[in-house]
N, C-alpha and C positions, 0 to 999 in steps of 0.2 A: 267424713264424706262417704257417699255411697261407693261401693266397689262392686264390680259386676261378675265376679266369679268366686265360687267357694270351692277351691280345688280339693281341700283336705277335709271338707265337712261330710264325713261318711258316718252317719249315725243310723240308729235303728228306727227312728221316727221320722215322719214327714211333717215339717212344721211351716206355719205361716205366721210371720210377726203380727202381734196383736194390733199394732197401728194400721197395718194394711188390711187385716180381715174386717175391720170396722167400716172401711170405705168401700161401699158397693153401689151407691145410688147412681153414679154416672154410668156404670156398666149396665145396670138394669134398664136405664133409659135407652141404652143402645141395644138392648136385647141380649146382653152378655152377662146376666146374673150367673152365679156359680152353677146353678142347675140347668142353665141354657146349653143347648147343643151347638150354639153359634149360628151365624147366618148360613143359609144355603150357599153352595159354591157359586151359583150363577149371580148372586148379589154382589160378590166381590168385584166382578167386572162391571156390573151395572151401576154401582154406587161410587166407583172411583176410590179415593183414599178416605172414605168415611170413618172407618175404624181407626186409621192412623190419627185423625184429628181427635177422636175420643181418647186415644192413648196419650197424646200431647196434653189435652185438657185435664187429664187425670193428674198431671204433675209428675215430678221426678219420683220414682219409686223403684223398688227392686224386691225380688223374692228369692230366697235361697231354698233349694229343695234338697233334702237329705235322701240319699239312695238307700232303698231297702236292702237289708242283709238277708242271707239265706241262699238256699239252692235255687229257688224260683226267681232268678234274676230276670228283669224286664229288658227287652231288646231295644227299647227306645225310652229314654228317661231324661227329663230336663234336670239340670243342676242349678240353673238360675235363669232369671228373665227380668226385664225391666226397661226403663226409659231414663236417660240422663242427658244433662247438658254440662259439658266441661268447658271451662273458659279460663285461660291464663293461669293454669295450675299444673301440678305434676300428674301426669297420666301416662303410664309407660308399662307395657306388658311384653315380656320376653318369653317366647314359646318353649325355650329350653330350661326355664326356671320356674315352672309351675307344677312341679311334681311329676311322677311317673305314671299316674293313672290316666289313660287316654280319654279325652273329651274334645268336643268341637265348640267353636264360637261362631255363631251366625249373627252378624251385627250390621244393621242397615243405617247408613248416614242420611239423616233427614236434612240437615243444613250444616254449614261450616265445613271444616276439613280436618283430616288426620293424615298421618304418614304411616306407610307400611313398607317394611323391608322383608321380602319373602325370598329366602335363599339368596341369590345374588341380584335380585331385581328390586327396584324402588318404585313405589306407587304413591300417588297423592289421592286420597279418598275424599270425594266431594259429594254434594247432595245427589241422591239417586244411586250411589254405589253401595253394593252389599259386599261385606267382607266375610269370607269363610276360611277359617284356619283350623288345623288339627293340632292338638297338644298331646304329647311333646313333639316339637318340630323346630327347625331352624327358621324362625321368623320373629319379628318384633313390630308392634304397632304402638304409636304414641301421638301425643298432642304436642306440637311445637309451641315454644314460648310466644305468647301474644295471640295465639289462635283460639278459635271456639269450635267445639265439636258437639253436635246434637245427634243422638242416635237412639235406637232401641235394639235389643239383643235377645237371643235365646241361646244358652249354652246347654249342650246335650251330651249324654253318655249312652252306652248300650251298643251291642254288636250290630244291630240293624242300622241304627243311626250312623255309626262309624262307617259301615259298608257303603251306604248311600252317599255320604259326604265325601268319602274317598273317591267314588265314581265321579262326582261333580268336580272335585279338585283336579282329577286326572284329565278330565275333558275340558273344563272351562277355566281352570286356574282359580286363584284366591279372590279375585275382584270380579263381581258379577253385575250385569245390567239386567235386572228383572223387570217383568211386566208390572204396571201399576196394580193390577188385580192381585198379583202374587205378593207384592209388598203389603197390600192391605190385609191379605189373608195371614201373612206372618205377623203383622201388627195385632190382628185379632188373637192369634195364638199367644203372643206375649202378654196381651192384656188379660186374657183368660187365666194364664198361669199366675199372674200377679194377684188376681182378684178371686180366684176360685180353685177348682181342681184340688180338693182337699183330701184325696186319697191317691196312693201311688198309681193305681190303675187309671184314674181319670187324668193324672198328669202325664202318664205314659202315652195315653191316647192323643193328647194334644201335641206332644213331642213328635209322635209318628205322623200326625197330620201335617205338622210343619215340614217334616222331612219330605213327605210326599208332594206337598205344594212346591217345594224347591225342585224336586225330581221332575215334576210335570213341566215346570217352566224351562228347565235346561234341556230335557230330553224329549219333550212332547211336540215340538214344532215341526211342521213338514220340511222346513229348510234344514233343520238339524238332521232329520232322517235322511235327506238327500246327500248331505255332506258326509254323514257317517257311512252310508253305503258306498260312496266313492272311495273313502280312505280305509274301509274295513279290510280289504285284501292286504294293504300295507301293514296295518296293525297286526293282522294274523301272521304275516311273514316275520315281523319284528319279534313277536312273542315266541315263534317257533325256532328262532335262530339267535337268541340273545347271547349265546356263547361264542358267536362268530362276529367278525367285523361287519358293520352295517352302514356303509357309506351312503350319503344322501343320494348320490347319483344312481346307486343300485335301487333304492326305494322309489325314486322317481320313475325308473324304468318299469316298475310293476304296473303303474297306472298310465304309462305312456305319455308322461309330461316332461317338459324340460326341467332342469334342476331348479331354476328360479321360480317358474310357475308352480312347481310342486311344493316348494318351501312355503310360498305364500298361501296356497290352498290348504296345506296341512296345518299351518299355524292358525288359519281362520277356523278350521274344523275342530282341532284338538286343543286350541288355546295356548300352544307353545310351538317353537320350531321343532322339526323332526329330530335333530341331534339331542335336544333337551328331553324330548319324549323318550328316545331310546335310553338315555341315561336314567331317567325316572323308572322305566320298566326294568332295567338291570338292577337298580337298587331295591325295587319291590321284590324281585326274585331273591335277591340276597337276604332281605328281611325274612322271607318265608323259609329259606334254607337254614339260616342261622337259628330260627325259632323251632323248626320241626326236625331238622337233620343235624342234631348236635354232635353226631359222630364224625361229621365232615370237618377236616381242618379248614381254617379260615382261608388259607392259600388256595385250596381246592374250590371253595365257594366262590372266590374271586374269579378263578378261571371259568367256572361254569356260568358265570354271569357276564362274561365277556371282558373281564379286566385282566390283561396279561401281566400287569405289574401290581403285586399285592400292596405295595406301599401307596401307589396311586389310589387303589381301591379303598384303603384305609383312610386316606386323606379326603376323598370325596364323600365317603360314608360319614365321617365326622362332621364335615361341612353341613350335611343335610340333617343328621339326627343328633348332633351334639355329643357324640361319643364314638369310640372306635368299635369295629366289629367284635373284638374279643370282650370288651366291657359290656357291649350290648347283649351278648350271649350270657355272660356270667351273672349279670344283674337281673336278667329277665325282662328288661325294658321292651315295651311294644309287643309283648307276647300276645295280648288280646287282639292287637291289630293283625299280627301274623296269622291268626286263626281265620281271618276274614278273607284272605286272598286265596 
């Protein structure tokens, strides 16, 4: 069966399976031959899900992309892409058991359904939902017995890709409702990766294009800009005072809202309740300190991030990252993510 991630495939060459490289006719009819630059952006909105239908018509396929070695690392790089239909079979991915090299999975559900457990929340992914997760991380997504799941995906690596996807996750969470034009654009990127992009530079350009299409959808709307401007003073206050208690009532007072109204507005704007957002920001600061300030004792890192009880800090850290702070530091896990913050 096809599998949609090659976590440990780190080779010096960029390869396309021969069976896939021979199949190019349908993409050429759609204007997506390997040498094609893809449709202009305006066509995605005009044509609806035109490319998505091409992707489905192409049949189940995947491509594994090997990362180039050397000093000249690319800041956006796909690791795999493809389209699959899973039905009544074992399909189960645990974000803590896929190696220590950071990468992201952007997977759009076309039809059917899958399940996602992300930290302590459970989601049912249905047609129109787009999954975004970072590996390594405390999450799991799977197909339940008797269910069917049709989807396409792009997995990516690289500092810029990780940075953009971290921003999206922090703002919108792991389950996204994207515009049809964005979905078509991402389908185009996946199809071009499967059928072309025969050099690392070409593949990197498509991965960056996919990341920017996602960025524009999440951050480019006027409604989002208005919500962001309303909550920005609260976010600034949180980030400037992570070592202190940050009760929701205090945060609500910054923007002059009642606690209940503020909690609803903040969750709509940032994709999570204020208390959860504060915890996330504390942990992100902890990751940065553990990565860059190895001279600081773990107990002091906990205090600087607003955790008065080091044992509680260790417990929460393990729940999210799958390891305790000391192991995190000594094994070097997430070092490349720490550089991005």
